[in-house]
C-alpha positions in Angstrom: 0.0 0.0 0.0 1.1 3.6 -0.1 0.5 6.3 2.5 -0.1 10.0 2.4 1.3 11.9 5.4 -1.0 14.9 5.8 -0.5 17.8 8.2 -3.0 17.6 11.1 -4.4 14.3 9.6 -1.6 11.8 10.1 -1.1 9.1 7.6 -3.8 8.1 5.2 -3.3 4.9 3.2 -4.5 4.8 -0.4 -4.7 1.9 -2.7 -3.2 -1.6 -2.7 0.3 -2.3 -4.0 3.3 -4.3 -3.1 5.4 -1.2 -2.8 5.2 1.3 0.1 5.9 4.9 -0.7 5.6 7.6 2.0 4.7 11.1 0.9 4.7 14.4 2.7 2.4 17.1 1.1 3.8 19.8 3.4 6.1 21.8 1.2 3.9 24.8 1.0 0.3 25.8 1.9 -0.7 25.1 -1.7 0.2 21.4 -1.2 -1.2 21.0 2.3 -4.4 18.9 2.5 -7.5 20.2 4.3 -7.8 20.6 8.0 -11.0 19.3 9.6 -14.1 21.4 8.9 -16.5 19.2 10.9 -18.1 17.5 7.8 -16.6 14.1 8.1 -17.9 12.2 11.1 -15.8 9.1 11.5 -12.4 9.0 13.1 -9.7 7.0 11.4 -7.0 6.0 13.9 -5.9 8.0 16.9 -4.8 11.1 15.0 -6.7 11.0 11.7 -10.2 11.9 10.7 -12.2 10.5 7.8 -12.0 12.3 4.5 -14.8 12.9 2.0 -13.4 12.5 -1.5 -14.9 13.0 -4.9 -13.2 10.9 -7.6 -13.7 12.0 -11.2 -13.2 9.6 -14.1 -15.5 10.3 -17.2 -14.0 7.5 -19.4 -16.5 4.9 -20.7 -14.0 2.2 -21.5 -12.6 -0.1 -18.9 -8.8 -0.2 -18.7 -6.0 -0.3 -16.3 -6.6 3.2 -15.0 -10.2 2.4 -14.2 -9.2 -0.8 -12.4 -6.8 1.3 -10.3 -9.5 3.8 -9.5 -11.8 0.9 -8.3 -9.0 -0.5 -6.2 -8.4 2.9 -4.6 -12.1 3.3 -3.8 -12.2 -0.1 -2.2 -9.1 0.5 -0.1 -10.1 4.0 1.0 -13.5 2.6 2.1 -11.8 0.0 4.3 -9.7 2.7 5.9 -12.9 4.6 6.9 -12.9 7.3 4.3 -15.9 8.3 2.3 -15.6 8.3 -1.5 -18.0 9.3 -4.2 -17.5 8.6 -7.9 -18.4 10.8 -10.8 -18.2 8.9 -14.1 -19.7 8.0 -17.5 -23.2 6.7 -17.0 -22.7 3.8 -19.4 -19.2 2.9 -18.2 -18.3 -0.3 -16.4 -16.5 1.7 -13.7 -19.7 3.1 -12.2 -21.3 -0.3 -12.3 -18.4 -2.0 -10.5 -18.2 0.9 -8.0 -21.9 0.5 -7.0 -21.2 -3.2 -6.3 -18.8 -2.2 -3.5 -21.2 0.4 -2.1 -19.8 3.5 -3.6 -22.1 6.5 -4.2 -22.0 7.3 -7.9 -23.1 10.3 -10.1 -23.3 10.3 -13.9 -20.9 12.5 -15.9 -20.7 12.8 -19.6 -17.7 14.8 -21.0 -17.2 14.9 -24.8 -13.7 16.4 -24.8 -11.3 18.7 -22.9 -13.3 21.8 -24.0 -16.7 20.5 -23.0 -17.8 22.7 -20.1 -21.5 21.8 -20.1 -21.2 19.6 -16.9 -19.5 22.4 -15.0 -22.6 24.0 -13.4 -24.0 20.7 -12.1 -20.5 19.7 -10.9 -20.1 22.9 -8.9 -23.5 22.4 -7.3 -22.6 18.9 -6.3 -19.3 19.9 -4.8 -21.0 22.8 -2.8 -23.7 20.4 -1.6 -21.4 17.6 -0.5 -18.6 19.8 0.8 -15.8 17.4 -0.2 -12.3 17.6 1.3 -10.6 16.5 -1.9 -11.6 16.3 -5.5 -9.4 13.7 -7.3 -9.2 13.9 -11.1 -8.1 10.6 -12.6 -8.0 11.3 -16.4 -6.9 14.1 -18.8 -10.6 15.0 -19.5 -11.4 15.1 -15.8 -8.4 17.3 -15.1 -9.6 19.8 -17.7 -12.7 20.4 -15.6 -10.5 21.9 -12.9 -10.3 25.1 -15.0 -13.8 25.9 -13.8 -13.7 24.6 -10.2 -11.0 26.6 -8.4 -11.7 27.2 -4.7 -15.4 26.7 -4.6 -15.1 27.1 -0.8 -12.1 27.5 1.6 -10.1 24.4 2.3 -11.0 22.2 -0.6 -8.1 20.5 -2.3 -7.7 19.3 -5.9 -5.5 16.4 -6.9 -4.7 14.8 -10.4 -3.2 11.5 -11.2 -1.3 11.2 -14.4 -1.1 7.6 -15.7 -0.4 8.0 -19.4 3.3 8.2 -20.5 2.7 10.6 -23.4 4.7 13.8 -23.6 3.1 16.9 -21.9 3.2 19.9 -24.2 5.0 22.9 -22.7 2.4 25.7 -23.1 0.3 28.1 -21.1 -2.6 25.7 -20.9 -0.8 22.8 -19.3 1.2 25.2 -17.1 -2.1 26.6 -15.7 -3.6 23.1 -15.3 -0.7 21.5 -13.5 0.9 24.4 -11.7 -2.1 26.4 -10.7 -5.3 24.5 -10.8 -4.4 21.6 -8.7 -2.7 21.2 -5.3 -0.7 18.2 -6.3 0.1 15.8 -9.2 0.5 12.0 -8.7 2.6 10.2 -11.3 2.5 6.4 -11.4 6.1 5.9 -12.8 9.4 7.7 -12.9 9.0 8.0 -16.7 5.8 10.0 -16.2 7.5 12.2 -13.6 10.3 13.0 -16.2 7.7 13.7 -18.9 5.8 16.1 -16.6 8.9 18.0 -15.7 9.9 18.2 -19.3 6.5 19.6 -20.0 7.0 22.4 -17.5 5.3 20.9 -14.4 7.2 22.0 -11.3 9.0 19.0 -9.8 8.1 19.9 -6.2 4.4 19.5 -7.1 4.8 15.9 -8.3 4.6 12.8 -6.1 5.7 9.4 -7.5 3.3 6.6 -6.4 3.7 3.4 -8.4 0.7 1.5 -9.6 -0.1 -1.8 -7.9 -2.6 -4.5 -7.6 -4.5 -6.1 -4.7 -2.8 -9.4 -4.1 -5.5 -10.8 -1.9 -7.4 -12.7 -4.6 -4.2 -14.4 -5.8 -3.2 -15.4 -2.2 -6.4 -17.4 -1.9 -5.5 -19.6 -4.9 -4.1 -23.1 -4.2 -0.4 -23.5 -4.7 0.5 -25.1 -8.0 1.8 -28.7 -7.8 5.1 -28.5 -9.7 5.2 -32.3 -10.2 1.8 -32.4 -11.9 1.5 -29.2 -13.9 3.9 -26.5 -15.2 3.8 -23.0 -13.9 2.2 -20.6 -16.4 3.4 -17.0 -16.5 1.6 -14.5 -18.7 0.8 -10.9 -19.2 -2.3 -8.9 -20.3 -1.7 -5.5 -21.9 -1.9 -3.7 -25.2 0.8 -4.8 -27.7 2.8 -1.6 -27.6 6.5 -1.1 -26.9 5.8 1.1 -23.9 4.0 -1.8 -22.1 7.4 -3.6 -21.8 6.4 -7.0 -23.2 10.1 -7.5 -24.2 11.1 -7.7 -20.6 8.8 -10.7 -20.0 10.3 -12.4 -23.1 13.8 -11.6 -21.9 13.1 -13.0 -18.5 11.5 -16.1 -20.0 14.7 -16.7 -22.1 16.8 -16.4 -18.9 14.6 -19.0 -17.2 14.8 -21.4 -20.1 18.6 -21.3 -20.0 18.7 -22.3 -16.3 
């Protein structure tokens, strides 16, 4: 798992992964996460309070990013935090989130310039008084242009999962350096691309992606005398997915 060390809130764990990364979002007031405003009722641990978080992912397709969002929602719930999800009404993510008891709201966004959902989104944020709004995709992040500081203390966070170059221009400078309080990158490569695109390094936190190992731990151990061990991968056939590393590893095993 990874943990967020938050001023006045202690350590809040987010997501399930084999790696453990500890963060401190205390460099400046812009990166500090909200103090208690009396909206969240439950206490989480001795020195932490429950957070109320709105997650925004308007993608209809189901991919690795959406699976990561679902895992994060599940883990935060087990830690006592309250998450709501804003997503595509026809998307699988909303359906899966409802199965684990997440409150969901429909959101349809055509592209980065579609501002039609802004008014209803602002009303929702005002009504629910979220501590954090977490944008999980590029289109979701674009909505932050219209949401800045709806009320005192709210914090905005964006996760960058795609390893495409970030163009260095005024638009991205505004989105990443002014409209959000912090940027999460899931790999060092993405950190480097963000910095090359003009995102200030001190605003970026590296949190590697991971999976929940629990379902696999329940599987019976393979009997090596009866059946061979099968190793595979599931990903788009693109160079950036690193399939060659699996093939190279397989070649090493074969030579042993």
